KOLTI-110970 format. One record per residue (C-alpha): residue number from 1; x, y, z. Coordinates in steps of 0.1 Angstrom, whole numbers, always signed. Layout:
<recs>
REC     n       x       y       z
REC   NUM       X       Y       Z
...
</recs>
This chain:
<recs>
REC     n       x       y       z
REC     1     +15    +204    -160
REC     2     -10    +199    -189
REC     3     -10    +165    -207
REC     4      +0    +165    -243
REC     5      -1    +137    -268
REC     6     +23    +133    -297
REC     7     +33    +107    -323
REC     8     +68     +94    -322
REC     9     +87     +81    -352
REC    10    +113     +55    -344
REC    11    +137     +40    -369
REC    12    +166     +16    -364
REC    13    +197     +27    -383
REC    14    +223      +5    -400
REC    15    +243      +2    -367
REC    16    +213     -10    -348
REC    17    +208     +23    -329
REC    18    +171     +34    -326
REC    19    +166     +70    -336
REC    20    +133     +87    -324
REC    21    +117    +120    -333
REC    22     +85    +138    -329
REC    23     +73    +156    -361
REC    24     +49    +179    -342
REC    25     +78    +192    -321
REC    26    +104    +209    -342
REC    27    +140    +197    -336
REC    28    +129    +171    -310
REC    29    +151    +140    -316
REC    30    +167    +113    -295
REC    31    +181     +78    -297
REC    32    +187     +47    -277
REC    33    +203     +12    -278
REC    34    +168      -3    -276
REC    35    +134      +8    -290
REC    36    +121     +14    -255
REC    37    +151     +35    -245
REC    38    +147     +56    -276
REC    39    +111     +63    -268
REC    40    +118     +70    -231
REC    41    +146     +94    -241
REC    42    +123    +111    -266
REC    43     +96    +116    -239
REC    44    +122    +132    -217
REC    45    +133    +156    -245
REC    46     +96    +166    -253
REC    47     +90    +173    -216
REC    48    +120    +195    -214
REC    49    +110    +213    -246
REC    50     +76    +219    -232
REC    51     +89    +231    -199
REC    52    +113    +255    -217
REC    53     +84    +269    -239
REC    54     +62    +274    -209
REC    55     +89    +292    -189
REC    56     +94    +316    -219
REC    57     +57    +321    -223
REC    58     +56    +306    -257
REC    59     +29    +284    -271
REC    60     +31    +246    -270
REC    61     +28    +229    -304
REC    62      -2    +207    -307
REC    63      -6    +177    -329
REC    64     -37    +172    -349
REC    65     -55    +140    -341
REC    66     -56    +114    -368
REC    67     -76     +83    -372
REC    68     -57     +51    -369
REC    69     -23     +57    -352
REC    70     -12     +22    -348
REC    71     +24     +12    -352
REC    72     +46     -18    -360
REC    73     +78     -27    -342
REC    74     +94     -42    -372
REC    75    +132     -35    -375
REC    76    +145     -10    -400
REC    77    +110      +6    -405
REC    78     +94     +37    -394
REC    79     +70     +33    -365
REC    80     +44     +58    -352
REC    81     +36     +56    -315
REC    82     +15     +80    -294
REC    83     +33     +95    -265
</recs>
């Protein structure tokens, strides 16, 4: 399987649950009790999405590279992390 790199956005909601999404992959969202779990779950969701698209012969969405894709792990903020 080819390697793909995407930016993850992780936010902590008012109940303390971490919500993760991938803007480059439409509809790809997940969550977790911890930041790490939310990222791990999102990686799995992205992998399944890519596998499904490949099995259907559909193109895989690619993310445009951007300069400076650092992230902060501050609670209640939006974080970008390369997956």
